[in-house]
C-alpha angles and dihedrals in degrees: 000000000000122000110226118193119198112201128198119240089267091056098252119133115266102171140347119205139169121241136183126243110264095036119126113239091229091059091048090050093050091049089050092052095246118163097247112131102196088192092184090051091242102306092122097249098123140023100236092115093058114148133176111233118216110256093239091055099040095083091052091067128083108259121264117258125233094264092053091047090052091052092047087058085067096047120106115241093010117174136184089273097047119130138167110254090218089064098050112092111187111238132204089246091066115089092177141356128199120198131176120219107227121242111270095026109148137171101217092192093063101028 
């Protein structure tokens, strides 16, 4: 199991959950009640599942492709370690992953 830590915009811990290898981070976030909209339902057509990956974990992930990078250019509060949660597939090599939910993130479907 992989320990996934969801951090608030100020960096404090909001929730820590366990996830299985092969799961998509967006699905883990939705199950954990995180405020990521994922308006396109994870088909990489928006940037509403933008997360900021902890620097120590960023290098453990497969690099973002050009299409993801283009969408991150549209994301509010994007940083050098920003990724789309729909594009992060948790791998067996990850023991843990910490991501910060950007300020202003909101899942309009669930309030």
